[in-house]
PQR file with spaces between the fields and no chain letter, atoms N, CA, C, O and H, PARSE charges and radii, in Angstrom:
ATOM       1  N    MET     1       9.734    0.359    9.093 -0.4000 1.5000
ATOM       2  CA   MET     1       8.899   -0.504   10.464 -0.0000 2.0000
ATOM       3  C    MET     1       8.162    0.654   11.345  0.5500 1.7000
ATOM       4  O    MET     1       8.783    1.717   11.346 -0.5500 1.4000
ATOM       5  N    PHE     2       6.859    0.639   12.151 -0.4000 1.5000
ATOM       6  CA   PHE     2       6.503    1.961   12.551 -0.0000 2.0000
ATOM       7  C    PHE     2       6.037    1.655   13.958  0.5500 1.7000
ATOM       8  O    PHE     2       5.454    0.678   14.427 -0.5500 1.4000
ATOM       9  H    PHE     2       6.355   -0.225   12.150  0.4000 1.0000
ATOM      10  N    PHE     3       6.533    2.947   14.564 -0.4000 1.5000
ATOM      11  CA   PHE     3       6.748    2.282   15.709 -0.0000 2.0000
ATOM      12  C    PHE     3       5.019    2.560   16.870  0.5500 1.7000
ATOM      13  O    PHE     3       4.297    3.544   16.715 -0.5500 1.4000
ATOM      14  H    PHE     3       7.007    3.741   14.182  0.4000 1.0000
ATOM      15  N    LYS     4       4.791    1.651   17.722 -0.4000 1.5000
ATOM      16  CA   LYS     4       4.034    1.162   18.613 -0.0000 2.0000
ATOM      17  C    LYS     4       3.048    0.239   17.178  0.5500 1.7000
ATOM      18  O    LYS     4       1.836    0.442   17.250 -0.5500 1.4000
ATOM      19  H    LYS     4       5.378    0.851   17.847  0.4000 1.0000
ATOM      20  N    ASP     5       3.350   -0.376   16.387 -0.4000 1.5000
ATOM      21  CA   ASP     5       2.431   -0.950   15.278 -0.0000 2.0000
ATOM      22  C    ASP     5       1.976   -1.994   15.996  0.5500 1.7000
ATOM      23  O    ASP     5       2.123   -2.022   17.217 -0.5500 1.4000
ATOM      24  H    ASP     5       4.334   -0.541   16.328  0.4000 1.0000
ATOM      25  N    HIS     6       1.285   -3.110   15.221 -0.4000 1.5000
ATOM      26  CA   HIS     6       0.476   -3.487   15.800 -0.0000 2.0000
ATOM      27  C    HIS     6       0.953   -5.097   15.694  0.5500 1.7000
ATOM      28  O    HIS     6       2.058   -4.952   15.172 -0.5500 1.4000
ATOM      29  H    HIS     6       1.165   -3.087   14.228  0.4000 1.0000
ATOM      30  N    GLN     7       0.779   -6.529   15.876 -0.4000 1.5000
ATOM      31  CA   GLN     7       1.162   -7.667   15.916 -0.0000 2.0000
ATOM      32  C    GLN     7       1.130   -8.257   14.841  0.5500 1.7000
ATOM      33  O    GLN     7       0.029   -7.944   14.388 -0.5500 1.4000
ATOM      34  H    GLN     7      -0.119   -6.646   16.299  0.4000 1.0000
ATOM      35  N    PRO     8       1.900   -9.293   13.710 -0.5600 1.5000
ATOM      36  CA   PRO     8       2.696   -9.885   14.486  0.2800 2.0000
ATOM      37  C    PRO     8       3.759   -9.024   14.104  0.5500 1.7000
ATOM      38  O    PRO     8       3.482   -8.189   13.243 -0.5500 1.4000
ATOM      39  N    PRO     9       4.888   -9.042   14.545 -0.5600 1.5000
ATOM      40  CA   PRO     9       6.398   -8.380   14.294  0.2800 2.0000
ATOM      41  C    PRO     9       6.705   -8.404   12.648  0.5500 1.7000
ATOM      42  O    PRO     9       7.308   -9.319   12.087 -0.5500 1.4000
ATOM      43  N    HIS    10       6.118   -7.102   11.928 -0.4000 1.5000
ATOM      44  CA   HIS    10       6.331   -7.021   10.850 -0.0000 2.0000
ATOM      45  C    HIS    10       6.891   -5.845   10.318  0.5500 1.7000
ATOM      46  O    HIS    10       6.848   -4.923   11.131 -0.5500 1.4000
ATOM      47  H    HIS    10       5.628   -6.359   12.384  0.4000 1.0000
ATOM      48  N    PHE    11       7.561   -5.464    8.899 -0.4000 1.5000
ATOM      49  CA   PHE    11       8.008   -4.044    8.397 -0.0000 2.0000
ATOM      50  C    PHE    11       7.489   -3.610    7.339  0.5500 1.7000
ATOM      51  O    PHE    11       7.308   -4.640    6.689 -0.5500 1.4000
ATOM      52  H    PHE    11       7.595   -6.213    8.238  0.4000 1.0000
ATOM      53  N    HIS    12       7.034   -2.538    6.576 -0.4000 1.5000
ATOM      54  CA   HIS    12       6.686   -2.742    5.960 -0.0000 2.0000
ATOM      55  C    HIS    12       7.875   -1.971    4.544  0.5500 1.7000
ATOM      56  O    HIS    12       8.482   -0.963    4.906 -0.5500 1.4000
ATOM      57  H    HIS    12       7.182   -1.702    7.104  0.4000 1.0000
ATOM      58  N    ALA    13       8.123   -2.439    3.138 -0.4000 1.5000
ATOM      59  CA   ALA    13       8.151   -2.680    2.139 -0.0000 2.0000
ATOM      60  C    ALA    13       7.557   -1.860    1.350  0.5500 1.7000
ATOM      61  O    ALA    13       6.360   -2.121    1.233 -0.5500 1.4000
ATOM      62  H    ALA    13       7.630   -3.258    2.844  0.4000 1.0000
ATOM      63  N    GLU    14       8.134   -0.417    0.394 -0.4000 1.5000
ATOM      64  CA   GLU    14       7.679    0.458   -0.992 -0.0000 2.0000
ATOM      65  C    GLU    14       8.599    0.218   -2.192  0.5500 1.7000
ATOM      66  O    GLU    14       9.825    0.106   -2.215 -0.5500 1.4000
ATOM      67  H    GLU    14       9.106   -0.204    0.489  0.4000 1.0000
ATOM      68  N    TYR    15       7.887    0.176   -2.979 -0.4000 1.5000
ATOM      69  CA   TYR    15       8.548    0.178   -4.165 -0.0000 2.0000
ATOM      70  C    TYR    15       7.440    1.406   -5.005  0.5500 1.7000
ATOM      71  O    TYR    15       6.252    1.109   -5.132 -0.5500 1.4000
ATOM      72  H    TYR    15       6.891    0.267   -2.960  0.4000 1.0000
ATOM      73  N    ALA    16       7.991    2.823   -5.560 -0.4000 1.5000
ATOM      74  CA   ALA    16       6.492    2.586   -7.227 -0.0000 2.0000
ATOM      75  C    ALA    16       5.594    3.238   -6.514  0.5500 1.7000
ATOM      76  O    ALA    16       4.874    3.789   -7.347 -0.5500 1.4000
ATOM      77  H    ALA    16       8.956    3.064   -5.457  0.4000 1.0000
ATOM      78  N    GLY    17       5.113    3.567   -5.152 -0.4000 1.5000
ATOM      79  CA   GLY    17       3.632    3.222   -4.459 -0.0000 2.0000
ATOM      80  C    GLY    17       2.952    2.321   -4.252  0.5500 1.7000
ATOM      81  O    GLY    17       1.831    2.525   -3.784 -0.5500 1.4000
ATOM      82  H    GLY    17       5.697    3.120   -4.475  0.4000 1.0000
ATOM      83  N    GLU    18       3.373    1.086   -4.513 -0.4000 1.5000
ATOM      84  CA   GLU    18       3.286   -0.297   -4.114 -0.0000 2.0000
ATOM      85  C    GLU    18       3.500   -0.649   -2.840  0.5500 1.7000
ATOM      86  O    GLU    18       4.238   -1.590   -3.131 -0.5500 1.4000
ATOM      87  H    GLU    18       4.283    0.921   -4.893  0.4000 1.0000
ATOM      88  N    GLU    19       3.453   -0.692   -1.062 -0.4000 1.5000
ATOM      89  CA   GLU    19       3.711   -1.654   -0.526 -0.0000 2.0000
ATOM      90  C    GLU    19       2.756   -3.271   -0.333  0.5500 1.7000
ATOM      91  O    GLU    19       1.697   -3.746   -0.744 -0.5500 1.4000
ATOM      92  H    GLU    19       2.854    0.072   -0.826  0.4000 1.0000
ATOM      93  N    GLU    20       4.149   -3.768    0.741 -0.4000 1.5000
ATOM      94  CA   GLU    20       4.088   -5.097    0.912 -0.0000 2.0000
ATOM      95  C    GLU    20       4.758   -4.682    2.659  0.5500 1.7000
ATOM      96  O    GLU    20       5.721   -4.108    3.167 -0.5500 1.4000
ATOM      97  H    GLU    20       5.009   -3.382    1.075  0.4000 1.0000
ATOM      98  N    VAL    21       3.247   -5.566    3.153 -0.4000 1.5000
ATOM      99  CA   VAL    21       3.594   -5.900    4.889 -0.0000 2.0000
ATOM     100  C    VAL    21       3.940   -7.523    5.171  0.5500 1.7000
ATOM     101  O    VAL    21       3.097   -8.418    5.095 -0.5500 1.4000
ATOM     102  H    VAL    21       2.464   -6.032    2.741  0.4000 1.0000
ATOM     103  N    ILE    22       5.255   -7.698    5.487 -0.4000 1.5000
ATOM     104  CA   ILE    22       5.680   -8.394    5.542 -0.0000 2.0000
ATOM     105  C    ILE    22       6.452   -8.941    6.819  0.5500 1.7000
ATOM     106  O    ILE    22       7.511   -8.451    7.210 -0.5500 1.4000
ATOM     107  H    ILE    22       5.939   -6.972    5.549  0.4000 1.0000
ATOM     108  N    GLU    23       5.770  -10.069    7.458 -0.4000 1.5000
ATOM     109  CA   GLU    23       6.254  -10.883    8.692 -0.0000 2.0000
ATOM     110  C    GLU    23       7.952  -10.795    9.219  0.5500 1.7000
ATOM     111  O    GLU    23       8.771  -10.594    8.322 -0.5500 1.4000
ATOM     112  H    GLU    23       4.910  -10.468    7.140  0.4000 1.0000
ATOM     113  N    ILE    24       8.226  -10.873    9.974 -0.4000 1.5000
ATOM     114  CA   ILE    24       9.599  -10.421   10.341 -0.0000 2.0000
ATOM     115  C    ILE    24       9.833  -12.110   10.833  0.5500 1.7000
ATOM     116  O    ILE    24      10.362  -13.010   10.181 -0.5500 1.4000
ATOM     117  H    ILE    24       7.561  -11.036   10.703  0.4000 1.0000
ATOM     118  N    GLN    25       9.584  -12.132   11.406 -0.4000 1.5000
ATOM     119  CA   GLN    25       9.667  -13.919   11.169 -0.0000 2.0000
ATOM     120  C    GLN    25       9.569  -14.761   10.443  0.5500 1.7000
ATOM     121  O    GLN    25      10.513  -15.526   10.642 -0.5500 1.4000
ATOM     122  H    GLN    25       9.154  -11.401   11.935  0.4000 1.0000
ATOM     123  N    THR    26       8.727  -15.234    9.383 -0.4000 1.5000
ATOM     124  CA   THR    26       8.672  -16.479    8.373 -0.0000 2.0000
ATOM     125  C    THR    26       8.638  -15.606    7.347  0.5500 1.7000
ATOM     126  O    THR    26       8.225  -16.253    6.384 -0.5500 1.4000
ATOM     127  H    THR    26       7.960  -14.613    9.222  0.4000 1.0000
ATOM     128  N    GLY    27       8.828  -14.582    7.047 -0.4000 1.5000
ATOM     129  CA   GLY    27       9.390  -13.502    5.596 -0.0000 2.0000
ATOM     130  C    GLY    27       8.022  -13.799    4.553  0.5500 1.7000
ATOM     131  O    GLY    27       8.070  -13.571    3.344 -0.5500 1.4000
ATOM     132  H    GLY    27       9.164  -14.056    7.828  0.4000 1.0000
ATOM     133  N    ARG    28       6.472  -14.500    5.451 -0.4000 1.5000
ATOM     134  CA   ARG    28       5.581  -14.315    4.910 -0.0000 2.0000
ATOM     135  C    ARG    28       4.683  -12.840    4.171  0.5500 1.7000
ATOM     136  O    ARG    28       4.763  -11.947    5.015 -0.5500 1.4000
ATOM     137  H    ARG    28       6.433  -14.686    6.433  0.4000 1.0000
ATOM     138  N    VAL    29       4.240  -12.554    3.473 -0.4000 1.5000
ATOM     139  CA   VAL    29       3.329  -11.686    3.181 -0.0000 2.0000
ATOM     140  C    VAL    29       2.541  -11.093    3.396  0.5500 1.7000
ATOM     141  O    VAL    29       1.752  -11.139    2.452 -0.5500 1.4000
ATOM     142  H    VAL    29       4.175  -13.279    2.787  0.4000 1.0000
ATOM     143  N    LEU    30       2.243  -10.539    4.074 -0.4000 1.5000
ATOM     144  CA   LEU    30       1.112  -10.300    5.636 -0.0000 2.0000
ATOM     145  C    LEU    30      -0.364   -9.325    4.458  0.5500 1.7000
ATOM     146  O    LEU    30      -1.491   -9.817    4.406 -0.5500 1.4000
ATOM     147  H    LEU    30       2.884  -10.501    4.841  0.4000 1.0000
ATOM     148  N    GLU    31      -0.134   -8.440    3.932 -0.4000 1.5000
ATOM     149  CA   GLU    31      -0.446   -7.600    2.943 -0.0000 2.0000
ATOM     150  C    GLU    31      -0.242   -6.790    2.167  0.5500 1.7000
ATOM     151  O    GLU    31       0.506   -5.908    2.587 -0.5500 1.4000
ATOM     152  H    GLU    31       0.781   -8.039    3.974  0.4000 1.0000
ATOM     153  N    GLY    32      -0.712   -6.627    0.783 -0.4000 1.5000
ATOM     154  CA   GLY    32       0.253   -5.475   -0.080 -0.0000 2.0000
ATOM     155  C    GLY    32       0.592   -6.388   -1.330  0.5500 1.7000
ATOM     156  O    GLY    32       0.640   -7.581   -1.032 -0.5500 1.4000
ATOM     157  H    GLY    32      -1.321   -7.343    0.441  0.4000 1.0000
ATOM     158  N    LYS    33       0.811   -6.132   -2.509 -0.4000 1.5000
ATOM     159  CA   LYS    33       1.576   -6.947   -3.311 -0.0000 2.0000
ATOM     160  C    LYS    33       3.480   -5.628   -4.034  0.5500 1.7000
ATOM     161  O    LYS    33       3.399   -4.404   -4.132 -0.5500 1.4000
ATOM     162  H    LYS    33       0.772   -5.163   -2.752  0.4000 1.0000
ATOM     163  N    LEU    34       4.298   -6.129   -4.238 -0.4000 1.5000
ATOM     164  CA   LEU    34       5.279   -5.828   -4.826 -0.0000 2.0000
ATOM     165  C    LEU    34       4.803   -6.472   -6.253  0.5500 1.7000
ATOM     166  O    LEU    34       3.999   -7.330   -6.618 -0.5500 1.4000
ATOM     167  H    LEU    34       4.364   -7.124   -4.159  0.4000 1.0000
ATOM     168  N    PRO    35       6.330   -5.032   -7.230 -0.5600 1.5000
ATOM     169  CA   PRO    35       6.343   -5.974   -8.452  0.2800 2.0000
ATOM     170  C    PRO    35       7.360   -7.142   -7.970  0.5500 1.7000
ATOM     171  O    PRO    35       8.128   -6.960   -7.026 -0.5500 1.4000
ATOM     172  N    ARG    36       7.301   -8.339   -8.687 -0.4000 1.5000
ATOM     173  CA   ARG    36       8.796   -9.361   -8.500 -0.0000 2.0000
ATOM     174  C    ARG    36       9.953   -8.854   -8.247  0.5500 1.7000
ATOM     175  O    ARG    36      10.463   -9.339   -7.237 -0.5500 1.4000
ATOM     176  H    ARG    36       6.677   -8.487   -9.454  0.4000 1.0000
ATOM     177  N    ARG    37      10.728   -7.863   -8.904 -0.4000 1.5000
ATOM     178  CA   ARG    37      12.011   -7.202   -8.932 -0.0000 2.0000
ATOM     179  C    ARG    37      12.118   -6.630   -7.564  0.5500 1.7000
ATOM     180  O    ARG    37      13.250   -6.778   -7.104 -0.5500 1.4000
ATOM     181  H    ARG    37      10.314   -7.468   -9.725  0.4000 1.0000
ATOM     182  N    ALA    38      11.306   -6.038   -6.794 -0.4000 1.5000
ATOM     183  CA   ALA    38      10.916   -5.302   -5.720 -0.0000 2.0000
ATOM     184  C    ALA    38      10.458   -6.873   -4.979  0.5500 1.7000
ATOM     185  O    ALA    38      11.463   -7.584   -4.964 -0.5500 1.4000
ATOM     186  H    ALA    38      10.386   -5.918   -7.168  0.4000 1.0000
ATOM     187  N    HIS    39       9.771   -7.281   -4.636 -0.4000 1.5000
ATOM     188  CA   HIS    39       9.811   -7.892   -4.134 -0.0000 2.0000
ATOM     189  C    HIS    39      11.090   -9.642   -3.487  0.5500 1.7000
ATOM     190  O    HIS    39      11.032  -10.506   -2.612 -0.5500 1.4000
ATOM     191  H    HIS    39       8.955   -6.703   -4.647  0.4000 1.0000
ATOM     192  N    LYS    40      12.010   -9.263   -4.592 -0.4000 1.5000
ATOM     193  CA   LYS    40      12.893  -10.708   -4.107 -0.0000 2.0000
ATOM     194  C    LYS    40      13.747   -9.230   -3.508  0.5500 1.7000
ATOM     195  O    LYS    40      14.001   -9.185   -2.305 -0.5500 1.4000
ATOM     196  H    LYS    40      12.057   -8.561   -5.302  0.4000 1.0000
ATOM     197  N    MET    41      14.106   -8.209   -4.299 -0.4000 1.5000
ATOM     198  CA   MET    41      15.151   -7.628   -3.392 -0.0000 2.0000
ATOM     199  C    MET    41      14.633   -6.940   -1.864  0.5500 1.7000
ATOM     200  O    MET    41      15.531   -6.785   -1.037 -0.5500 1.4000
ATOM     201  H    MET    41      13.900   -8.246   -5.277  0.4000 1.0000
ATOM     202  N    ALA    42      13.503   -6.608   -1.543 -0.4000 1.5000
ATOM     203  CA   ALA    42      12.819   -7.095   -0.025 -0.0000 2.0000
ATOM     204  C    ALA    42      13.154   -8.147    0.444  0.5500 1.7000
ATOM     205  O    ALA    42      13.831   -8.067    1.469 -0.5500 1.4000
ATOM     206  H    ALA    42      12.773   -6.735   -2.215  0.4000 1.0000
ATOM     207  N    MET    43      12.879   -9.336   -0.013 -0.4000 1.5000
ATOM     208  CA   MET    43      13.481  -10.689    0.733 -0.0000 2.0000
ATOM     209  C    MET    43      14.950  -11.170    0.642  0.5500 1.7000
ATOM     210  O    MET    43      15.519  -12.207    0.983 -0.5500 1.4000
ATOM     211  H    MET    43      12.329   -9.401   -0.846  0.4000 1.0000
ATOM     212  N    GLU    44      15.383   -9.908   -0.004 -0.4000 1.5000
ATOM     213  CA   GLU    44      16.798  -10.513    0.474 -0.0000 2.0000
ATOM     214  C    GLU    44      17.970   -9.330    1.494  0.5500 1.7000
ATOM     215  O    GLU    44      19.019   -9.506    2.113 -0.5500 1.4000
ATOM     216  H    GLU    44      14.920   -9.065   -0.281  0.4000 1.0000
ATOM     217  N    TRP    45      16.806   -7.776    1.133 -0.4000 1.5000
ATOM     218  CA   TRP    45      16.901   -7.343    2.718 -0.0000 2.0000
ATOM     219  C    TRP    45      16.601   -7.755    3.788  0.5500 1.7000
ATOM     220  O    TRP    45      17.281   -7.331    4.724 -0.5500 1.4000
ATOM     221  H    TRP    45      15.953   -7.634    0.631  0.4000 1.0000
ATOM     222  N    TRP    46      15.590   -8.639    4.070 -0.4000 1.5000
ATOM     223  CA   TRP    46      14.833   -9.110    4.518 -0.0000 2.0000
ATOM     224  C    TRP    46      15.980  -10.480    5.678  0.5500 1.7000
ATOM     225  O    TRP    46      16.169  -10.519    6.894 -0.5500 1.4000
ATOM     226  H    TRP    46      15.038   -8.983    3.311  0.4000 1.0000
ATOM     227  N    GLU    47      16.433  -11.295    4.650 -0.4000 1.5000
ATOM     228  CA   GLU    47      17.201  -12.173    4.760 -0.0000 2.0000
ATOM     229  C    GLU    47      18.406  -11.717    6.018  0.5500 1.7000
ATOM     230  O    GLU    47      18.910  -12.402    6.908 -0.5500 1.4000
ATOM     231  H    GLU    47      16.280  -11.263    3.662  0.4000 1.0000
ATOM     232  N    GLU    48      18.588  -10.337    5.665 -0.4000 1.5000
ATOM     233  CA   GLU    48      20.331   -9.891    5.609 -0.0000 2.0000
ATOM     234  C    GLU    48      19.975   -9.340    6.852  0.5500 1.7000
ATOM     235  O    GLU    48      20.538   -9.708    7.883 -0.5500 1.4000
ATOM     236  H    GLU    48      18.178   -9.781    4.943  0.4000 1.0000
ATOM     237  N    HIS    49      18.798   -8.212    6.841 -0.4000 1.5000
ATOM     238  CA   HIS    49      18.564   -8.046    8.669 -0.0000 2.0000
ATOM     239  C    HIS    49      17.252   -8.048    9.703  0.5500 1.7000
ATOM     240  O    HIS    49      16.664   -7.206   10.381 -0.5500 1.4000
ATOM     241  H    HIS    49      18.341   -7.914    6.003  0.4000 1.0000
ATOM     242  N    ARG    50      17.122   -9.564    9.419 -0.4000 1.5000
ATOM     243  CA   ARG    50      15.618  -10.557   10.227 -0.0000 2.0000
ATOM     244  C    ARG    50      16.276  -10.336   11.883  0.5500 1.7000
ATOM     245  O    ARG    50      15.726   -9.798   12.843 -0.5500 1.4000
ATOM     246  H    ARG    50      17.600  -10.249    8.868  0.4000 1.0000
ATOM     247  N    ASP    51      17.563  -10.929   11.797 -0.4000 1.5000
ATOM     248  CA   ASP    51      17.590  -10.709   13.603 -0.0000 2.0000
ATOM     249  C    ASP    51      17.658   -9.285   13.973  0.5500 1.7000
ATOM     250  O    ASP    51      17.570   -8.938   15.151 -0.5500 1.4000
ATOM     251  H    ASP    51      18.009  -11.367   11.017  0.4000 1.0000
ATOM     252  N    GLU    52      17.790   -8.572   13.147 -0.4000 1.5000
ATOM     253  CA   GLU    52      18.213   -6.666   13.438 -0.0000 2.0000
ATOM     254  C    GLU    52      16.923   -6.375   13.288  0.5500 1.7000
ATOM     255  O    GLU    52      16.501   -5.282   13.664 -0.5500 1.4000
ATOM     256  H    GLU    52      17.862   -8.854   12.190  0.4000 1.0000
ATOM     257  N    LEU    53      16.374   -7.002   12.903 -0.4000 1.5000
ATOM     258  CA   LEU    53      14.600   -6.342   12.865 -0.0000 2.0000
ATOM     259  C    LEU    53      13.764   -6.952   14.488  0.5500 1.7000
ATOM     260  O    LEU    53      13.341   -6.287   15.433 -0.5500 1.4000
ATOM     261  H    LEU    53      16.717   -7.890   12.597  0.4000 1.0000
ATOM     262  N    LEU    54      13.776   -8.089   14.320 -0.4000 1.5000
ATOM     263  CA   LEU    54      13.539   -8.430   15.338 -0.0000 2.0000
ATOM     264  C    LEU    54      13.576   -7.810   16.472  0.5500 1.7000
ATOM     265  O    LEU    54      12.616   -7.512   17.182 -0.5500 1.4000
ATOM     266  H    LEU    54      14.119   -8.630   13.552  0.4000 1.0000
ATOM     267  N    GLU    55      15.265   -7.508   16.746 -0.4000 1.5000
ATOM     268  CA   GLU    55      15.667   -6.748   17.810 -0.0000 2.0000
ATOM     269  C    GLU    55      15.110   -5.568   17.671  0.5500 1.7000
ATOM     270  O    GLU    55      14.913   -4.823   18.632 -0.5500 1.4000
ATOM     271  H    GLU    55      16.045   -7.751   16.169  0.4000 1.0000
ATOM     272  N    MET    56      14.850   -5.325   16.655 -0.4000 1.5000
ATOM     273  CA   MET    56      13.828   -3.206   16.828 -0.0000 2.0000
ATOM     274  C    MET    56      12.904   -3.472   17.224  0.5500 1.7000
ATOM     275  O    MET    56      12.419   -2.719   18.068 -0.5500 1.4000
ATOM     276  H    MET    56      15.010   -5.930   15.875  0.4000 1.0000
ATOM     277  N    TRP    57      12.280   -4.510   16.882 -0.4000 1.5000
ATOM     278  CA   TRP    57      10.472   -4.926   16.968 -0.0000 2.0000
ATOM     279  C    TRP    57      10.320   -4.806   18.522  0.5500 1.7000
ATOM     280  O    TRP    57       9.526   -4.046   19.076 -0.5500 1.4000
ATOM     281  H    TRP    57      12.674   -5.122   16.197  0.4000 1.0000
ATOM     282  N    ASN    58      11.345   -5.813   19.265 -0.4000 1.5000
ATOM     283  CA   ASN    58      11.245   -6.357   21.121 -0.0000 2.0000
ATOM     284  C    ASN    58      11.676   -5.004   21.427  0.5500 1.7000
ATOM     285  O    ASN    58      11.074   -4.524   22.388 -0.5500 1.4000
ATOM     286  H    ASN    58      11.990   -6.430   18.815  0.4000 1.0000
ATOM     287  N    GLU    59      12.691   -4.124   20.798 -0.4000 1.5000
ATOM     288  CA   GLU    59      12.994   -2.997   21.196 -0.0000 2.0000
ATOM     289  C    GLU    59      12.237   -2.256   21.903  0.5500 1.7000
ATOM     290  O    GLU    59      12.201   -2.059   23.118 -0.5500 1.4000
ATOM     291  H    GLU    59      13.180   -4.514   20.018  0.4000 1.0000
ATOM     292  N    ASN    60      11.127   -1.525   20.341 -0.4000 1.5000
ATOM     293  CA   ASN    60      10.180   -0.699   20.536 -0.0000 2.0000
ATOM     294  C    ASN    60       8.691   -1.161   20.996  0.5500 1.7000
ATOM     295  O    ASN    60       7.710   -0.438   21.173 -0.5500 1.4000
ATOM     296  H    ASN    60      11.156   -1.685   19.355  0.4000 1.0000
ATOM     297  N    ASP    61       8.813   -2.737   21.155 -0.4000 1.5000
ATOM     298  CA   ASP    61       7.913   -2.717   22.463 -0.0000 2.0000
ATOM     299  C    ASP    61       7.920   -2.422   24.004  0.5500 1.7000
ATOM     300  O    ASP    61       7.175   -2.278   24.974 -0.5500 1.4000
ATOM     301  H    ASP    61       9.609   -3.325   21.011  0.4000 1.0000
ATOM     302  N    ARG    62       9.282   -2.422   23.600 -0.4000 1.5000
ATOM     303  CA   ARG    62       9.785   -2.016   25.280 -0.0000 2.0000
ATOM     304  C    ARG    62       9.420    0.131   25.594  0.5500 1.7000
ATOM     305  O    ARG    62       9.436    0.871   26.578 -0.5500 1.4000
ATOM     306  H    ARG    62       9.887   -2.538   22.812  0.4000 1.0000
ATOM     307  N    ASN    63       9.169    0.289   24.223 -0.4000 1.5000
ATOM     308  CA   ASN    63       8.741    2.256   24.166 -0.0000 2.0000
ATOM     309  C    ASN    63      10.585    2.367   24.445  0.5500 1.7000
ATOM     310  O    ASN    63      11.386    2.793   25.276 -0.5500 1.4000
ATOM     311  H    ASN    63       9.156   -0.311   23.424  0.4000 1.0000
ATOM     312  N    ARG    64      10.546    1.755   23.291 -0.4000 1.5000
ATOM     313  CA   ARG    64      12.649    2.684   22.921 -0.0000 2.0000
ATOM     314  C    ARG    64      12.200    3.319   21.878  0.5500 1.7000
ATOM     315  O    ARG    64      11.298    2.799   21.221 -0.5500 1.4000
ATOM     316  H    ARG    64       9.895    1.410   22.615  0.4000 1.0000
ATOM     317  N    LYS    65      12.704    4.503   21.531 -0.4000 1.5000
ATOM     318  CA   LYS    65      13.580    4.845   19.974 -0.0000 2.0000
ATOM     319  C    LYS    65      13.992    3.915   19.494  0.5500 1.7000
ATOM     320  O    LYS    65      14.723    3.075   20.020 -0.5500 1.4000
ATOM     321  H    LYS    65      13.437    4.925   22.065  0.4000 1.0000
ATOM     322  N    LEU    66      13.338    3.950   17.801 -0.4000 1.5000
ATOM     323  CA   LEU    66      14.073    3.047   16.919 -0.0000 2.0000
ATOM     324  C    LEU    66      14.920    3.542   15.977  0.5500 1.7000
ATOM     325  O    LEU    66      14.607    4.472   15.233 -0.5500 1.4000
ATOM     326  H    LEU    66      12.744    4.632   17.374  0.4000 1.0000
ATOM     327  N    PRO    67      16.101    2.920   15.954 -0.5600 1.5000
ATOM     328  CA   PRO    67      17.308    3.520   15.214  0.2800 2.0000
ATOM     329  C    PRO    67      17.016    2.895   13.708  0.5500 1.7000
ATOM     330  O    PRO    67      16.285    2.005   13.272 -0.5500 1.4000
ATOM     331  N    PRO    68      17.968    3.827   13.141 -0.5600 1.5000
ATOM     332  CA   PRO    68      17.760    3.884   11.340  0.2800 2.0000
ATOM     333  C    PRO    68      18.131    2.588   11.185  0.5500 1.7000
ATOM     334  O    PRO    68      19.030    2.234   11.947 -0.5500 1.4000
ATOM     335  N    LEU    69      17.806    1.952   10.599 -0.4000 1.5000
ATOM     336  CA   LEU    69      18.444    0.754    9.968 -0.0000 2.0000
ATOM     337  C    LEU    69      19.012    0.509    8.220  0.5500 1.7000
ATOM     338  O    LEU    69      17.955    0.334    7.613 -0.5500 1.4000
ATOM     339  H    LEU    69      17.076    2.240    9.980  0.4000 1.0000
ATOM     340  N    ASP    70      19.969    0.439    7.374 -0.4000 1.5000
ATOM     341  CA   ASP    70      20.150    0.969    6.286 -0.0000 2.0000
ATOM     342  C    ASP    70      20.651   -0.745    5.327  0.5500 1.7000
ATOM     343  O    ASP    70      20.938   -0.721    4.130 -0.5500 1.4000
ATOM     344  H    ASP    70      20.827    0.581    7.866  0.4000 1.0000
């Protein structure tokens, strides 16, 4: 997730030089393509952290510094 990024709320998943941009609310891939295994891992991570990601996005909109998310 990048500070002051464009709508809709999304995060960037990267693997081996490839990238997907994934919508936080739905898990829909907005741009890019990861290898199948990496995409699956990104989606599992998204399911675990969806609420935190939305909270971080909303904090970002209020111009606050984003904390790291493990």
